[in-house]
LODRENFI-67739 format. One record per residue (C-alpha): x, y, z; residue in one letter; residue number from 1. Coordinates in pm, 1 decimal. Each point is the difference from the previous one (the first is absolute). Example, Ala and Ser with C-alpha at 12.3 -4.5 7.8 and 13.67 -1.06 7.14 Angstrom:
NODE        X        Y        Z resn resi
NODE   1230.0   -450.0    780.0    a    1
NODE    137.0    344.0    -66.0    s    2
***
This chain:
NODE        X        Y        Z resn resi
NODE   2363.2  -2934.6   -496.0    m    1
NODE   -258.6   -287.0    -11.5    t    2
NODE   -172.5    -99.5   -320.5    t    3
NODE   -331.9    186.9    -57.4    f    4
NODE   -275.4    -41.2   -255.4    r    5
NODE    -16.4    240.8   -295.1    v    6
NODE   -274.1     29.0   -257.0    l    7
NODE     85.0    159.9   -331.4    l    8
NODE   -295.6    153.3   -208.7    v    9
NODE     78.8    117.8   -348.0    d   10
NODE   -146.5    -65.0   -341.0    d   11
NODE    334.6     -9.7   -168.7    e   12
NODE     66.1   -379.5     10.1    k   13
NODE    371.2      3.9   -103.2    e   14
NODE     69.0    272.2    263.2    f   15
NODE   -169.0   -200.2    267.7    v   16
NODE    173.7   -328.3    -87.4    e   17
NODE    343.4    170.8      9.1    t   18
NODE    -74.4    165.0    329.7    l   19
NODE   -117.6   -328.4    159.1    v   20
NODE    322.3   -169.0    -98.6    k   21
NODE    212.2    278.6    128.6    r   22
NODE   -178.9     26.9    332.7    l   23
NODE     -5.4   -376.5     54.7    e   24
NODE    378.7      3.1    -45.9    k   25
NODE      5.6    235.1    291.3    r   26
NODE   -187.1   -256.6    207.5    k   27
NODE   -345.5    172.4     -7.0    l   28
NODE   -323.9   -193.0    -18.0    s   29
NODE   -162.4    152.1   -304.8    v   30
NODE   -336.4    -52.8   -181.3    a   31
NODE   -110.7    190.4   -304.2    a   32
NODE   -326.4     84.7   -178.0    v   33
NODE    -64.0    207.2   -312.5    n   34
NODE   -291.3    214.3    122.9    g   35
NODE   -189.4    155.7    284.2    g   36
NODE   -297.1   -238.1      1.8    r   37
NODE    232.2   -298.0     -1.6    e   38
NODE    193.5    156.0    294.6    a   39
NODE   -313.5     58.8    200.0    i   40
NODE   -110.2   -359.2    -52.1    e   41
NODE    333.7   -131.5    110.0    l   42
NODE     14.2    234.1    312.8    m   43
NODE   -336.0   -133.6    110.4    k   44
NODE    163.5   -342.4     37.4    k   45
NODE    372.4     84.3     69.7    t   46
NODE    163.2    245.5    241.4    a   47
NODE    283.4    207.4   -120.2    f   48
NODE    233.6    234.8    181.0    d   49
NODE     80.4    250.4   -288.2    v   50
NODE   -176.3     56.1   -339.6    v   51
NODE    174.6    164.3   -292.5    v   52
NODE   -278.8    152.3   -203.8    l   53
NODE     10.6    158.6   -352.6    d   54
NODE   -228.4    297.8    -13.5    v   55
NODE    -85.2    -41.5   -365.9    s   56
NODE   -171.7   -322.5    -99.6    m   57
NODE   -281.4    -67.1   -241.8    p   58
NODE   -232.6   -216.6    206.9    d   59
NODE     -2.8    214.0    317.5    m   60
NODE    200.4    309.4     75.2    d   61
NODE    254.9     17.7    273.0    g   62
NODE   -200.9    228.3    232.2    i   63
NODE   -310.2   -220.0    -10.1    s   64
NODE    214.3   -308.8     58.3    t   65
NODE    182.5    174.1    294.3    l   66
NODE   -332.6     88.4    162.1    k   67
NODE   -122.1   -361.2    -25.9    e   68
NODE    341.8   -145.6    119.8    i   69
NODE    -13.3    224.0    322.8    k   70
NODE   -357.2   -109.3     60.8    r   71
NODE     91.0   -367.3    -25.9    i   72
NODE    341.3     15.2    176.9    q   73
NODE     19.2    337.4    174.8    p   74
NODE    349.4    -64.3    145.7    s   75
NODE    168.1    -96.6   -331.1    v   76
NODE    251.3    264.6   -124.8    e   77
NODE    -38.0    107.5   -359.4    v   78
NODE    266.5    144.9   -230.2    i   79
NODE   -135.5    169.7   -311.4    m   80
NODE    181.9    -24.5   -336.0    l   81
NODE    -42.7    288.4   -231.8    t   82
NODE    132.5    168.7   -312.2    g   83
NODE     49.5    376.9    -27.4    h   84
NODE   -346.7     64.8   -128.0    a   85
NODE   -159.2   -160.9    311.1    n   86
NODE    175.3    184.3    284.3    m   87
NODE   -326.5    157.1    117.4    e   88
NODE   -151.1   -350.5     29.7    v   89
NODE    295.2   -124.1    200.6    a   90
NODE    -42.7    294.1    239.2    m   91
NODE   -368.6    -69.0     24.6    q   92
NODE     92.1   -364.8     78.5    g   93
NODE    214.0    116.7    299.4    m   94
NODE   -289.1    213.7    123.2    e   95
NODE   -207.8   -319.7    -10.9    l   96
NODE    246.1   -207.9    200.5    g   97
NODE    271.7   -105.2   -232.8    a   98
NODE    339.3    -28.2    158.1    f   99
NODE    198.6    156.9   -275.2    d  100
NODE     39.7     10.6   -374.2    y  101
NODE    270.8    -68.5   -256.2    l  102
NODE     42.7    116.4   -359.1    m  103
NODE     28.3   -246.6   -283.5    k  104
NODE    252.2   -120.9    -94.9    p  105
NODE    156.4    -35.9    342.0    m  106
NODE    314.2   -150.0    134.8    d  107
NODE    -41.8   -338.4    157.5    i  108
NODE    202.8     99.5    306.3    d  109
NODE   -220.2    307.7     47.7    e  110
NODE   -311.9   -226.5    -16.8    l  111
NODE    157.4   -248.4    237.5    l  112
NODE     75.3    285.2    245.3    y  113
NODE   -353.2    137.8    -14.3    k  114
NODE   -142.8   -353.5     45.8    l  115
NODE    211.0    -57.5    308.3    q  116
NODE    -83.6    344.1    138.2    d  117
NODE   -381.0    -72.5    -58.1    a  118
NODE     40.9   -336.7    168.9    y  119
NODE    162.8    160.0    303.4    r  120
NODE   -278.0    249.4     26.6    k  121
NODE   -253.1   -279.5    -12.5    r  122
NODE    186.9   -181.1    282.5    l  123
NODE     19.8    318.9    207.0    c  124
NODE   -371.8     67.7    -47.4    m  125
NODE    -85.2   -357.6     97.8    a  126
NODE    208.8     39.7    327.5    d  127
NODE   -187.6    331.3     75.7    i  128
NODE   -330.3   -167.1    -42.8    e  129
NODE    105.5   -287.9    219.2    k  130
NODE    122.6    243.9    271.9    c  131
NODE   -320.8    195.4    -19.6    a  132
NODE   -202.2   -323.8     42.1    a  133
NODE    208.5   -108.1    297.5    m  134
NODE    -52.2    346.5    168.5    r  135
NODE   -375.3    -27.4    -57.5    t  136
NODE    -12.9   -345.8    149.9    t  137
NODE    212.7    109.1    301.5    e  138
NODE   -234.1    290.9     59.3    m  139
NODE   -310.3   -214.2     14.4    e  140
***
């Protein structure tokens, strides 16, 4: 699979630093920020394929961040990270367009699998949009 761009959004700095190192070892292009507002500002300037988003952050909660991410980059896939107490929030996130969710702490291979799956979905959706645009052009 080709390299794709991942944004990690989590206020736990040590967790994010460790995750960045582990994903980069697996040849992913990874950026990380420590809050929702920071993620939104970065996404206004930089395109990402998949976002890994913690649902519980002090500066801006995961649901508000997800809504803004989807407004800025509608085709980006988002994987929500949650603890047991936030399962309802993760489910709400999926209703709002998140690709999937994972429980913390998660296995790195499980995260990698979800990232790859989310990226494949993004590629498929892009192909569908291209085909639809081509059909519209042909019909004109």
